[in-house]
SEBA-408555 format. One record per residue (C-alpha): x, y, z; residue number from 1. Coordinates in nm, 2 decimals. Example, Ala and Ser with C-alpha at 12.3 -4.5 7.8 and 13.67 -1.06 7.14 Angstrom:
2
((1.23,-0.45,0.78),1)
((1.37,-0.11,0.71),2)
This chain:
527
((-0.72,-0.82,-0.11),1)
((-0.97,-0.60,-0.30),2)
((-0.88,-0.24,-0.36),3)
((-0.99,0.07,-0.55),4)
((-1.36,0.08,-0.56),5)
((-1.37,-0.24,-0.36),6)
((-1.22,-0.47,-0.61),7)
((-0.87,-0.56,-0.72),8)
((-0.81,-0.60,-1.09),9)
((-0.60,-0.90,-1.02),10)
((-0.88,-1.07,-0.82),11)
((-1.07,-1.17,-1.13),12)
((-1.04,-1.53,-1.02),13)
((-1.08,-1.64,-0.65),14)
((-0.75,-1.69,-0.49),15)
((-0.56,-1.49,-0.75),16)
((-0.35,-1.23,-0.56),17)
((-0.23,-0.91,-0.71),18)
((-0.01,-0.64,-0.56),19)
((-0.15,-0.56,-0.22),20)
((-0.17,-0.21,-0.10),21)
((0.02,-0.06,0.19),22)
((-0.22,0.10,0.45),23)
((-0.42,0.41,0.49),24)
((-0.37,0.65,0.78),25)
((-0.58,0.95,0.89),26)
((-0.55,1.20,1.17),27)
((-0.76,1.50,1.29),28)
((-0.72,1.77,1.55),29)
((-1.04,1.96,1.57),30)
((-1.20,2.08,1.90),31)
((-1.58,2.10,1.87),32)
((-1.60,1.85,1.58),33)
((-1.70,1.49,1.57),34)
((-1.35,1.36,1.52),35)
((-1.44,0.99,1.53),36)
((-1.69,1.04,1.25),37)
((-1.45,1.25,1.05),38)
((-1.19,0.97,1.09),39)
((-1.45,0.71,0.98),40)
((-1.52,0.90,0.66),41)
((-1.15,0.96,0.61),42)
((-1.08,0.59,0.64),43)
((-1.37,0.52,0.41),44)
((-1.19,0.73,0.14),45)
((-0.87,0.53,0.21),46)
((-1.04,0.18,0.21),47)
((-0.85,0.09,-0.11),48)
((-0.52,0.10,0.08),49)
((-0.61,-0.17,0.33),50)
((-0.91,-0.40,0.39),51)
((-0.80,-0.64,0.66),52)
((-0.87,-0.44,0.96),53)
((-0.96,-0.09,1.07),54)
((-0.93,0.12,1.39),55)
((-0.98,0.46,1.54),56)
((-0.82,0.61,1.85),57)
((-0.97,0.92,2.01),58)
((-0.86,1.15,2.30),59)
((-1.05,1.41,2.50),60)
((-0.73,1.55,2.64),61)
((-0.72,1.32,2.94),62)
((-0.79,0.97,2.82),63)
((-0.73,0.79,2.49),64)
((-0.97,0.51,2.37),65)
((-0.89,0.28,2.08),66)
((-1.16,0.09,1.89),67)
((-1.05,-0.16,1.62),68)
((-1.14,-0.49,1.47),69)
((-1.09,-0.71,1.17),70)
((-1.28,-0.62,0.85),71)
((-1.37,-0.32,0.63),72)
((-1.43,0.02,0.78),73)
((-1.80,-0.01,0.73),74)
((-1.80,-0.35,0.91),75)
((-1.59,-0.24,1.21),76)
((-1.78,0.07,1.30),77)
((-2.15,0.16,1.34),78)
((-2.33,0.47,1.47),79)
((-2.32,0.35,1.83),80)
((-1.95,0.27,1.83),81)
((-1.86,0.61,1.67),82)
((-2.09,0.80,1.92),83)
((-1.90,0.64,2.21),84)
((-1.57,0.79,2.09),85)
((-1.55,1.13,2.24),86)
((-1.27,1.38,2.21),87)
((-1.10,1.64,1.99),88)
((-0.80,1.44,1.86),89)
((-0.83,1.12,1.66),90)
((-0.62,0.89,1.44),91)
((-0.75,0.62,1.21),92)
((-0.60,0.33,1.02),93)
((-0.71,0.08,0.75),94)
((-0.46,-0.21,0.73),95)
((-0.31,-0.44,0.48),96)
((-0.04,-0.65,0.65),97)
((0.31,-0.61,0.51),98)
((0.48,-0.71,0.84),99)
((0.30,-0.95,1.07),100)
((-0.01,-1.17,1.01),101)
((-0.36,-1.04,0.96),102)
((-0.49,-1.09,1.31),103)
((-0.66,-0.86,1.57),104)
((-0.34,-0.81,1.77),105)
((-0.18,-0.65,1.46),106)
((-0.47,-0.42,1.38),107)
((-0.40,-0.05,1.43),108)
((-0.38,0.20,1.58),109)
((-0.14,0.04,1.83),110)
((-0.16,0.16,2.19),111)
((0.07,0.21,2.48),112)
((0.06,0.37,2.82),113)
((0.36,0.59,2.87),114)
((0.52,0.78,3.17),115)
((0.35,1.10,3.04),116)
((0.02,0.97,2.93),117)
((-0.10,0.75,2.64),118)
((0.03,0.68,2.29),119)
((-0.17,0.56,1.98),120)
((0.00,0.51,1.65),121)
((-0.09,0.42,1.28),122)
((0.17,0.33,1.02),123)
((0.17,0.31,0.64),124)
((0.48,0.15,0.49),125)
((0.72,-0.12,0.59),126)
((1.04,-0.09,0.80),127)
((1.34,-0.28,0.68),128)
((1.54,-0.29,1.00),129)
((1.28,-0.47,1.21),130)
((1.54,-0.71,1.35),131)
((1.74,-0.41,1.49),132)
((1.42,-0.26,1.64),133)
((1.33,-0.59,1.80),134)
((1.68,-0.62,1.96),135)
((1.65,-0.26,2.09),136)
((1.31,-0.33,2.24),137)
((1.44,-0.64,2.41),138)
((1.75,-0.46,2.54),139)
((1.55,-0.17,2.68),140)
((1.30,-0.40,2.84),141)
((1.58,-0.60,3.01),142)
((1.77,-0.28,3.12),143)
((1.45,-0.14,3.28),144)
((1.35,-0.47,3.44),145)
((1.02,-0.48,3.25),146)
((0.85,-0.79,3.14),147)
((1.02,-1.02,2.88),148)
((0.95,-0.93,2.52),149)
((0.70,-1.21,2.48),150)
((0.48,-1.05,2.74),151)
((0.51,-0.69,2.63),152)
((0.45,-0.75,2.26),153)
((0.13,-0.93,2.18),154)
((0.15,-0.84,1.81),155)
((0.41,-0.93,1.55),156)
((0.43,-0.61,1.35),157)
((0.70,-0.35,1.30),158)
((0.45,-0.09,1.40),159)
((0.42,-0.24,1.75),160)
((0.80,-0.24,1.79),161)
((0.81,0.13,1.70),162)
((0.52,0.20,1.95),163)
((0.71,0.02,2.22),164)
((1.03,0.22,2.15),165)
((0.85,0.55,2.15),166)
((0.69,0.46,2.49),167)
((1.02,0.35,2.64),168)
((1.15,0.70,2.73),169)
((1.01,0.78,3.08),170)
((1.21,1.10,3.10),171)
((1.10,1.24,2.76),172)
((0.79,1.38,2.61),173)
((0.64,1.19,2.32),174)
((0.77,1.45,2.08),175)
((1.12,1.43,2.22),176)
((1.11,1.05,2.21),177)
((1.01,1.07,1.85),178)
((1.31,1.28,1.77),179)
((1.53,1.01,1.92),180)
((1.36,0.71,1.76),181)
((1.26,0.83,1.41),182)
((1.62,0.88,1.29),183)
((1.69,0.52,1.37),184)
((1.41,0.38,1.15),185)
((1.49,0.24,0.80),186)
((1.25,0.18,0.52),187)
((0.91,0.34,0.44),188)
((0.70,0.50,0.71),189)
((0.42,0.76,0.70),190)
((0.30,0.78,1.05),191)
((0.01,0.94,1.24),192)
((0.03,0.92,1.62),193)
((-0.10,1.10,1.92),194)
((-0.08,1.14,2.29),195)
((-0.36,1.28,2.50),196)
((-0.32,1.64,2.38),197)
((-0.12,1.64,2.05),198)
((-0.15,1.50,1.70),199)
((0.17,1.40,1.52),200)
((0.26,1.31,1.17),201)
((0.60,1.19,1.03),202)
((0.74,1.07,0.70),203)
((1.05,0.88,0.62),204)
((1.35,1.07,0.47),205)
((1.27,0.93,0.13),206)
((0.90,1.01,0.14),207)
((0.83,0.67,-0.02),208)
((0.46,0.66,0.09),209)
((0.24,0.97,0.06),210)
((0.12,1.18,0.35),211)
((-0.07,1.51,0.33),212)
((-0.18,1.80,0.55),213)
((-0.52,1.97,0.53),214)
((-0.70,2.25,0.71),215)
((-1.05,2.25,0.85),216)
((-1.23,2.56,0.96),217)
((-1.17,2.46,1.32),218)
((-0.88,2.23,1.30),219)
((-0.63,2.02,1.10),220)
((-0.62,1.69,0.92),221)
((-0.34,1.46,0.80),222)
((-0.41,1.17,0.56),223)
((-0.24,0.93,0.32),224)
((-0.41,1.08,0.02),225)
((-0.57,1.42,-0.07),226)
((-0.89,1.23,-0.16),227)
((-0.94,1.17,0.21),228)
((-0.90,1.55,0.28),229)
((-1.17,1.61,0.02),230)
((-1.42,1.38,0.17),231)
((-1.41,1.55,0.51),232)
((-1.41,1.90,0.37),233)
((-1.05,1.99,0.44),234)
((-0.85,2.21,0.21),235)
((-0.51,2.08,0.10),236)
((-0.22,2.27,0.26),237)
((0.09,2.07,0.16),238)
((0.25,1.73,0.18),239)
((0.44,1.63,0.49),240)
((0.80,1.67,0.38),241)
((1.04,1.37,0.38),242)
((1.22,1.36,0.71),243)
((0.97,1.59,0.88),244)
((0.79,1.56,1.21),245)
((0.47,1.77,1.24),246)
((0.30,1.84,1.57),247)
((-0.05,1.99,1.60),248)
((-0.21,2.11,1.93),249)
((-0.39,2.41,2.08),250)
((-0.10,2.63,1.97),251)
((-0.13,2.53,1.61),252)
((0.10,2.35,1.38),253)
((0.48,2.33,1.44),254)
((0.74,2.13,1.26),255)
((1.09,2.00,1.30),256)
((1.32,1.79,1.09),257)
((1.46,1.46,1.21),258)
((1.65,1.37,0.89),259)
((1.76,1.53,0.57),260)
((1.52,1.48,0.28),261)
((1.62,1.25,0.00),262)
((1.30,1.22,-0.20),263)
((1.22,0.88,-0.35),264)
((0.84,0.87,-0.38),265)
((0.69,0.54,-0.49),266)
((0.63,0.52,-0.86),267)
((0.37,0.25,-0.82),268)
((0.15,0.50,-0.64),269)
((0.11,0.67,-0.98),270)
((0.05,0.35,-1.16),271)
((-0.19,0.17,-0.93),272)
((-0.21,0.23,-0.56),273)
((-0.34,0.59,-0.52),274)
((-0.70,0.68,-0.60),275)
((-0.73,0.86,-0.94),276)
((-0.88,1.17,-0.76),277)
((-0.57,1.21,-0.54),278)
((-0.28,1.45,-0.60),279)
((0.08,1.35,-0.54),280)
((0.38,1.58,-0.57),281)
((0.15,1.84,-0.73),282)
((0.03,1.61,-1.00),283)
((-0.32,1.46,-1.05),284)
((-0.31,1.08,-1.05),285)
((-0.59,1.06,-1.31),286)
((-0.41,1.30,-1.54),287)
((-0.08,1.11,-1.51),288)
((-0.25,0.78,-1.59),289)
((-0.42,0.93,-1.90),290)
((-0.08,1.06,-2.01),291)
((0.08,0.72,-1.96),292)
((-0.19,0.58,-2.19),293)
((-0.10,0.83,-2.45),294)
((0.27,0.74,-2.42),295)
((0.18,0.37,-2.44),296)
((0.00,0.44,-2.77),297)
((0.31,0.62,-2.90),298)
((0.54,0.34,-2.80),299)
((0.32,0.04,-2.90),300)
((0.07,0.13,-3.18),301)
((-0.15,-0.13,-3.33),302)
((-0.44,-0.14,-3.59),303)
((-0.76,-0.22,-3.40),304)
((-1.13,-0.14,-3.38),305)
((-1.17,-0.06,-3.01),306)
((-0.97,0.03,-2.70),307)
((-1.12,-0.13,-2.38),308)
((-1.00,-0.10,-2.02),309)
((-0.97,-0.36,-1.75),310)
((-1.18,-0.17,-1.50),311)
((-1.12,0.03,-1.29),312)
((-0.75,0.12,-1.27),313)
((-0.69,0.05,-1.64),314)
((-0.96,0.30,-1.74),315)
((-0.76,0.64,-1.74),316)
((-0.47,0.48,-1.94),317)
((-0.72,0.33,-2.19),318)
((-0.87,0.68,-2.24),319)
((-0.53,0.82,-2.31),320)
((-0.45,0.53,-2.55),321)
((-0.77,0.60,-2.74),322)
((-0.71,0.97,-2.75),323)
((-0.36,0.93,-2.89),324)
((-0.43,0.65,-3.13),325)
((-0.77,0.77,-3.26),326)
((-0.91,0.42,-3.19),327)
((-1.26,0.45,-3.03),328)
((-1.29,0.38,-2.66),329)
((-1.55,0.14,-2.53),330)
((-1.64,-0.04,-2.21),331)
((-1.60,-0.40,-2.32),332)
((-1.57,-0.56,-1.98),333)
((-1.83,-0.51,-1.70),334)
((-1.72,-0.52,-1.34),335)
((-1.94,-0.64,-1.06),336)
((-1.90,-0.35,-0.82),337)
((-2.05,-0.53,-0.53),338)
((-1.82,-0.83,-0.51),339)
((-1.57,-0.79,-0.23),340)
((-1.32,-1.03,-0.10),341)
((-1.44,-1.39,-0.11),342)
((-1.30,-1.66,0.12),343)
((-1.49,-1.93,-0.06),344)
((-1.26,-2.12,-0.29),345)
((-1.43,-2.28,-0.59),346)
((-1.40,-2.65,-0.65),347)
((-1.24,-2.77,-0.97),348)
((-1.58,-2.84,-1.12),349)
((-1.69,-2.48,-1.05),350)
((-1.36,-2.35,-1.20),351)
((-1.43,-2.54,-1.52),352)
((-1.76,-2.36,-1.55),353)
((-1.55,-2.04,-1.60),354)
((-1.64,-1.86,-1.28),355)
((-1.64,-1.48,-1.34),356)
((-1.70,-1.31,-1.01),357)
((-1.54,-0.98,-1.10),358)
((-1.55,-0.93,-1.48),359)
((-1.77,-1.03,-1.77),360)
((-1.74,-0.93,-2.13),361)
((-2.01,-0.74,-2.33),362)
((-2.05,-0.98,-2.62),363)
((-2.22,-0.72,-2.84),364)
((-1.93,-0.48,-2.80),365)
((-1.64,-0.71,-2.85),366)
((-1.78,-0.97,-3.10),367)
((-1.60,-0.95,-3.44),368)
((-1.37,-0.67,-3.32),369)
((-0.99,-0.63,-3.30),370)
((-0.93,-0.51,-2.94),371)
((-0.67,-0.32,-2.75),372)
((-0.71,-0.42,-2.39),373)
((-0.54,-0.18,-2.14),374)
((-0.44,-0.29,-1.79),375)
((-0.22,-0.13,-1.52),376)
((0.02,-0.42,-1.46),377)
((0.09,-0.79,-1.50),378)
((0.20,-0.97,-1.19),379)
((0.16,-1.35,-1.24),380)
((-0.03,-1.33,-1.57),381)
((-0.32,-1.55,-1.46),382)
((-0.57,-1.27,-1.47),383)
((-0.47,-1.14,-1.82),384)
((-0.48,-1.50,-1.95),385)
((-0.83,-1.53,-1.82),386)
((-0.94,-1.20,-1.97),387)
((-0.79,-1.28,-2.31),388)
((-0.97,-1.62,-2.31),389)
((-1.31,-1.48,-2.21),390)
((-1.28,-1.21,-2.48),391)
((-1.20,-1.46,-2.75),392)
((-1.49,-1.68,-2.62),393)
((-1.71,-1.37,-2.66),394)
((-1.61,-1.34,-3.03),395)
((-1.31,-1.10,-3.03),396)
((-1.10,-1.14,-3.35),397)
((-0.78,-1.01,-3.20),398)
((-0.67,-0.92,-2.85),399)
((-0.37,-0.68,-2.81),400)
((-0.27,-0.63,-2.45),401)
((-0.12,-0.30,-2.34),402)
((0.02,-0.24,-1.99),403)
((0.05,0.11,-1.84),404)
((0.36,0.02,-1.64),405)
((0.69,-0.15,-1.72),406)
((0.73,-0.52,-1.63),407)
((0.73,-0.58,-1.26),408)
((1.05,-0.78,-1.20),409)
((1.14,-0.70,-0.83),410)
((0.95,-0.73,-0.50),411)
((0.88,-0.43,-0.28),412)
((1.02,-0.40,0.07),413)
((0.86,-0.06,0.14),414)
((0.49,-0.14,0.20),415)
((0.35,-0.32,-0.11),416)
((0.31,-0.70,-0.07),417)
((0.40,-0.81,-0.42),418)
((0.45,-1.18,-0.50),419)
((0.79,-1.33,-0.45),420)
((1.03,-1.29,-0.74),421)
((0.98,-1.65,-0.84),422)
((0.61,-1.57,-0.89),423)
((0.66,-1.25,-1.09),424)
((0.61,-1.36,-1.45),425)
((0.83,-1.08,-1.59),426)
((1.13,-1.19,-1.38),427)
((1.17,-1.51,-1.58),428)
((1.01,-1.46,-1.92),429)
((1.07,-1.22,-2.20),430)
((0.78,-1.00,-2.33),431)
((0.72,-1.23,-2.62),432)
((0.72,-1.53,-2.38),433)
((0.47,-1.35,-2.16),434)
((0.26,-1.27,-2.47),435)
((0.25,-1.64,-2.56),436)
((0.17,-1.73,-2.20),437)
((-0.14,-1.52,-2.19),438)
((-0.23,-1.60,-2.55),439)
((-0.25,-1.24,-2.67),440)
((-0.19,-1.14,-3.03),441)
((0.05,-0.87,-2.91),442)
((0.18,-0.73,-2.58),443)
((0.33,-0.40,-2.50),444)
((0.45,-0.24,-2.18),445)
((0.51,0.14,-2.14),446)
((0.88,0.20,-2.10),447)
((1.02,0.31,-1.76),448)
((1.14,0.64,-1.91),449)
((0.80,0.69,-2.07),450)
((0.62,0.63,-1.74),451)
((0.85,0.85,-1.54),452)
((0.81,1.13,-1.79),453)
((0.44,1.11,-1.76),454)
((0.45,1.16,-1.39),455)
((0.62,1.50,-1.41),456)
((0.86,1.39,-1.13),457)
((1.23,1.35,-1.19),458)
((1.36,1.00,-1.22),459)
((1.60,1.04,-0.93),460)
((1.32,1.15,-0.70),461)
((1.12,0.83,-0.75),462)
((1.15,0.48,-0.60),463)
((1.15,0.25,-0.91),464)
((1.27,-0.07,-0.74),465)
((0.99,-0.30,-0.85),466)
((1.07,-0.21,-1.21),467)
((1.45,-0.18,-1.21),468)
((1.57,-0.34,-0.89),469)
((1.74,-0.02,-0.75),470)
((1.64,0.00,-0.38),471)
((1.67,0.35,-0.24),472)
((1.70,0.23,0.12),473)
((1.96,-0.02,0.22),474)
((1.82,-0.37,0.28),475)
((1.94,-0.62,0.55),476)
((2.04,-0.97,0.47),477)
((1.77,-1.18,0.30),478)
((1.70,-1.40,0.61),479)
((1.61,-1.08,0.80),480)
((1.34,-0.97,0.55),481)
((1.00,-1.12,0.58),482)
((0.64,-1.05,0.64),483)
((0.62,-1.29,0.93),484)
((0.97,-1.23,1.08),485)
((0.81,-1.13,1.41),486)
((0.54,-1.40,1.43),487)
((0.53,-1.46,1.81),488)
((0.82,-1.46,2.05),489)
((0.96,-1.78,1.89),490)
((0.97,-1.62,1.55),491)
((1.13,-1.31,1.68),492)
((1.39,-1.49,1.88),493)
((1.46,-1.72,1.59),494)
((1.50,-1.41,1.37),495)
((1.75,-1.26,1.61),496)
((1.94,-1.59,1.63),497)
((1.94,-1.61,1.25),498)
((2.08,-1.26,1.23),499)
((2.38,-1.39,1.43),500)
((2.41,-1.73,1.27),501)
((2.23,-1.71,0.93),502)
((2.15,-2.05,0.78),503)
((1.91,-1.96,0.49),504)
((1.71,-2.22,0.32),505)
((1.73,-2.26,-0.05),506)
((1.46,-2.23,-0.31),507)
((1.43,-2.45,-0.62),508)
((1.70,-2.26,-0.80),509)
((1.95,-2.31,-0.51),510)
((1.91,-1.94,-0.40),511)
((1.84,-1.82,-0.04),512)
((1.47,-1.78,0.02),513)
((1.31,-1.49,0.21),514)
((1.08,-1.55,0.50),515)
((0.71,-1.54,0.45),516)
((0.72,-1.48,0.08),517)
((0.82,-1.12,0.13),518)
((1.03,-1.07,-0.18),519)
((1.30,-1.19,-0.42),520)
((1.54,-1.46,-0.32),521)
((1.81,-1.29,-0.52),522)
((1.71,-0.93,-0.45),523)
((2.04,-0.86,-0.27),524)
((2.27,-1.07,-0.49),525)
((2.16,-0.97,-0.84),526)
((2.43,-0.83,-1.08),527)
């Protein structure tokens, strides 16, 4: 899926999949304002976090309406649809699927009628105890004599399970139900949800995914990133604290804690996921990335003529590398800013023509030059291999690749859909073997210590699992992890049966595989 300014670095070649973003969430409580349009522009600012589907729920205090569809925010909504959404409370969601398929039923916000009104919910992150939540939904449905699970859950997402659980307390308000259910969730969740009169926001005890609060002249905003506050004219107030439930209504903002905070913010947000104009933990993402580039130059110096970025997320680090090394910075690769996701797969003949949908070198800049090429990460290595080749074809004398993150060796179970560990090139090859694989003259990654120091956040307050394999939230058995664990009732029931009688399949190395390519086959059995 494309990201950032509409493109994903690792989508240089059609069908080449890089790390996929989590989701973007937005919420607003603002009587007298056009909350649907505010949500639209907020989601527009968060489009890089999810491009499969988009949706907005709006309440006028009595009724809640949800409008959602597959596609980009600009494709899902138009002037007429936004004008039809009346109210003073709204939540919005831009989705990339990390649990459940990319289908309309899994688009968010999710919706439920409850005993006290209506519930709409948007989720950024990924829950790791989905099998437990599915069992609880089934048990509660059976105990209350409601429809079987297959009739009550049309979707196959962890978010819909959570929505069903929140709606399953007829004797409680939504806020009280949240205080019952939120402590039972495991994994990453930054939530915006609402009933007919109140906007809510909640963040997991580790605060893995970001979530911020902003103030409008006549209301409040919550959003995944501060850049979304900026675009709607809201002033930043603070981040939602890990383990905190925030409620906003006509009486203002109130807060309570459902779990003790144990901060473990996602380090990859600093590297790649968040917009450069966002602030996380009080630190500018752009400034962090520039500093990482400086650190990269200190750790991996080289004699060269130019430093060029792989646009766009490699640009700040390339600036820092140039500043620290004294090597001039130049734009040697041009990105087509109007190419989005393509579903047209090129034939072998077209591939042989060297299709370059996303990037093309500036021959007059790179010809006859020794280049330092700065990128944010290497996942499979296919994109970097293609970039090195095209730069050499354009006349570059030497190509030295520098990466502004450590080698990605482990999958993420908290909201980023990385490749499986078998597909992560750094999990099986040494740095020099990767260098030879991509045909670079040299290859250097910033160290984990160097990256963490550049963020200004303490090592023990960051989730670094994709780099060091240390998962801050306990994971279930491998057969209970998977993007498609809940695919339909058959998939859910099979997942529940497998939990009781696990019979994992084996990959080519004889190790248990995870469902749906969700992560490493040996993530839970590594030394």
